[in-house]
N, C-alpha and C positions, 0 to 999 in steps of 0.2 A: 071430567078427569083429565089432567095432561097425560099423555102416553110417555112412558119412560124410553128413552133413546140412549145410544151410546153418547150422543153429544150432551144430554142433560144429566146423565150419570157422571161424565167427567167433571162437568161444571160443579156439580154437588162435591164431587171429591176434592176439587180444588178450592171449593170455597167461593166461586165467582159466578157472575151472571152468564158470562159466554166462555167458553174454552178457547178463547183466541189469546195465544201468549206472545208477548214481545220477548223476543229471544235475547238471552244473555250473549254479550258480545264484549270480549275483553278488550283491554287497551284504553279504557277510559270512555268508551261510548255510553254505556248504561248508567248515566248519572242518577243520582237519588230523584232527581225532578223528572227524568224521563221514566223512571220505573214507576213513581208514584202516579204519574198523569195516565199511564196505561192502565194500572190498577184502578183509579178512581174513576175511568170511563167504562169500567164494566168487564174488563179483560183481566189478564194477568202480567203484571210487569216482572221483570227479571232481571237481577244484579249479577254481573259477572265479576267475580272476586279473585280469580285464581292468581293473579299476579300482586295481590295486596297482602301486606303484612297483617297478622291478627288484629293489631290495634286499629288499623285502618278498616278492616272488614266491620269492627265494632262502630267506628264513627260513621261509616256509609250506612250501616243498617239503621243507626239511631237516627240518621237524617231522613231515611225513607219513611221511618214510622212516625217521624215529625209531620210528614207530609201527606200521609195516607193511614187510614185505619183499616184499609182492605187488605186482603191477602197479597202477598208476593213471593216471588221465587228467588233463590240465591244459588249461585252455580260455582262448582270447583272442577278442577281437572282431576280424574283419578290419579292416585299416585303412580309415578312412572319409574321404570327401573333406572338407574343411573346411566348417564349418556356413555355411548361407548368412547374409549379414550382417542382423541384426536387432537394433532399438533395444530395449533390456531394460526401458526406463522404466515402461511400462504393466504388464508382468508384476510388476515390482518393486513398484510400487503395489498390485497385488493381493495380493502376499504380505505386505506391510507391514501388513495388516488381521490377517492370521493370527498374524505375529510378535507383534503388540500383544496378540492375545488370550492368548499364551502368555509374555509378559513378556521377550520377545527384542528385541535390538537391531534396528534397521531393516535389512532385506536390503541386500546390496552386488551390484553388478554382477558376474556370474559370469565365472570364469576358465575356460578350457579344462580338464577336469578329467582327461583321459586321458593317462597318460604316453607317451613316444615309443615306438611300436610296435617298432621295430628293437630298442631297448634291453629292451623286455619279452622279445622273441625271443632275445635273449642270455641271459636268466634262464631261459627255458623250456628252451633247449638244454641247460643244466647242471642242469636239475630233477631228472633221474632218472626221469621219467614215461615210461611205455611208449607213451601215446597223447597226441597233440595234436589237439585238437578246436577246431573255431572256428565262428562264426556271423556273419552280416551281410555275407558276400560271400566272395570268394577272396582269400586272401593273395597277395603277389607270388610268382611262379614260383620265384625265388631262395631264398626263405623255405622253401618247401615242400621243394624239392630239399635244402636244407641240414639240415632236420630229419629228412627221411627217410634221408639219409646218416648221421645219428645213430642210425638204427634205430628211429625213432618211426613208430608207425601214425598215417596222417592221417585225421580223420573230419571231414567238412564237414557243415553244416546246409543243408537245402533245404525249400522249403514248396511247391514245385510241381515238376512232371516237368521243365520246362525248367531249373531251377536245379540239378536232379540231373545233368542232361546236362552242364552247364557244370563242375559239380565233378568228374565223370568224366573230362571232357577235360582238366581241371587236374592229373589224376594222383593223386587220393586214393585211399585204400584202402577206405574204407566211406562211406556217406551216411545221415545222421541224417534221417529224414522227420518234420518237425515239423508235427503236424496242428494244425487251428484251435483244438481243444480245449486245447492245451498253455498252461501258465501262463507268465508273464514275457514278455520282448520277443520279438516276431515276428522270425524271421531273414530274412525276405523281403529279396531283393536284386535281383531281375531283373523288376521291375514292380511296379505299385501293390498295397499290403498288401490292399486290399479286394477284389482279385481272387485273392488268394493264401489265403483263409481255407477251405482245403479239409479237411474232417475226416480224422482218422487212418485210419480205416477205408475210406474212398475213396481216399485218397492213397497208401498203402503198396501195393496190388496194382497200381496203374498205373505206379508207381515201379519196382517189381521187374519188370514187364515191359519197362520202357524201357531199363533200364541193366544192365549186366553185373557190378555189384558188390553187396556186401552191403548191405542197407538196414535201418536200426535204426529201430523204430517208436517215436515220441515223441508224447505228448499224450493226455490222458485215461486213462492207464493207471494203476491203483492196486493190483491185485491179481492172483491168478493167473489169473483170467477173462479179464481184458484181454490178458494174456501170451499165453494160448492163443490167443485169438482172433487176435492179431496173426502168431501163428506159422502158422495155418491160412492167412492171406492171403499168407505168403510171407516174413515178416520173418526175418532171420537173427538179430535180437537186439532188444532192447526199452531205453529209456532213461525211467526215471521220476524226476520232480523234485518235485512236490507232495507225494507219498507221502512224502518223507524230511524235509518241513519241519517236522513236528511231532515229530521225534525229539528226545530230549534233547541229542543232540551237535549239533544244529542251531544255527547262531548268530544266529537272527532273534529279535527281543523277543518277552516273554512275551505282550504284548497281540496280536501278531501270531499266535502259536500259538493263542490264545484264539479270534480271529476265525477262523481255520481250522476249529477244532473245532466252531463254530457255523454253518458255512457250509451254504447250500442249493443245490440243483441250478442255480438261476437266479440265483446271487448275483454271478457274475463279468461283467465287461465289457471290452472292449478300448479302452484310453485312451491319449492322449498327455500326460495333465495332469501327470504327476510327473517325466517325462523328456525329452519331446519326440519320443519314438518310440513307435509304437503297443505296447502291451504288455496281456497279460490279467491283471487281478487283481480281487480283490473290491471291489465299489463301496463308496465311503465319501463322506463330506461333500465332501472336497476335489475328488474326481473328478466328483460331481455339480454342484458349483458351478462348476468350471472348463468342463465340457462339451467341446466342440470350439472352444473360444475362439482366434480369431486372435491373441490376445497371448501364446499358448503360444510359448516360444523353440524353436529347432531342437534337436535332439539334438546333443551332450550338454550343451549350455548350459541347458536347462530342469532336467536331472538335477543341475547343479552349484548352479543358483538355488534350487532345492527342499530340498538337503542338510540345512542348518540347521533348517529347519521339520520335516523327517522325523526327524532325530536327536532333537530335543527332545520331540517327540510320543512317540516310542518310549521315552525315558527317563521320561516321564510315565505310561506306560501307556495313552496316548490314542491309538486307532486311526483317528481321524477323518482324521488328516493323514499316515499312514504309507502308503507304496506295499506294498500287501498282494498281491504277486503270487501267483496261484494258478490251476491248471487248472480245468475245469469239473466234475471229479469230486473236489472238495477234501473233499466231504462224507464220502468214503470213507476219510479220513486216519486212522491208527490210533494214533499217538503211541507206538510202539513204540522201544527203543532200536535203533539202526541196524543192529547184527549180528542182532538178532533178526527185524528186519523183512525184511532181505535173505534170512535163511534161511527164513522164511515164504513169501516170494516164490518162491524156488527151490523149494520143497516144492509150493506151489499150483500152479506152472506145470508140474509134472511129474505132476499127477493126471490120470487118464483119465475122471473124471466129467463 
């Protein structure tokens, strides 16, 4: 008889063979093809749909279901309070210089870019996803109850033990422990980000000891070595994002993939420059020029303000002005097809060497 372990119990909860999760990554990275390939290979693919309109969430989910009959996850940002009022003129003046360099029209005052959360939830409820994951806080209790009643597994993101306890109290089924090494936006919601930059290997065992839920390690994991280390520390599963960004199925720009392939261990920084919210990515000209400028708009207005610049830069293959979200172990990227990468991760994680 096979012994029950946290690893096997989480796999059963998620409905997958192995609790190895391809992380949700907003901005077009998690195409239906990437998500389905990860799920078809025995792990759990995840769709990041926080910036999508409800009708686009429906289209995306339908395509995922066409490509796989395996479980997949879908991810939203928890609803955020309205951003603080901020005059955009000074940031628009800064952006105007970059627009001029690329021959773009002058930047316009940004509109709030996130669709209504409740309408997104309606689309998520009909998505067919097995797992609903979220970050930036805790969704309303009614939303969690509604999705749980639909049979969805709930997984929230925490960057500290305090946040993990808040998620446990909210009734989630699993907690994603986002270590400071992780690429993309910091999920911190119960304190300043600067005090929540706890490394994955320090965060996971403390979180495991503090809560009675499965803990999913995330941040700095790129291969079987990291997965095995997380398991030793008590993780019931793992979530990898940067490892999948260089897959052919990933929707990021070629210039972004090229930058990841050339990354070094000290190449990433935590910045507010592109979106107004702290996020880890590869340093580039735009990040270095803006630094921690007081002119940076609050999230998500800064995100909206920089979209035209980022899109034009990506189209031109110019990585100077692209948000190159990446974790600290980006240099270990392999560029394999997503299914091949997932199978490699599964095999490597099960080795005894």
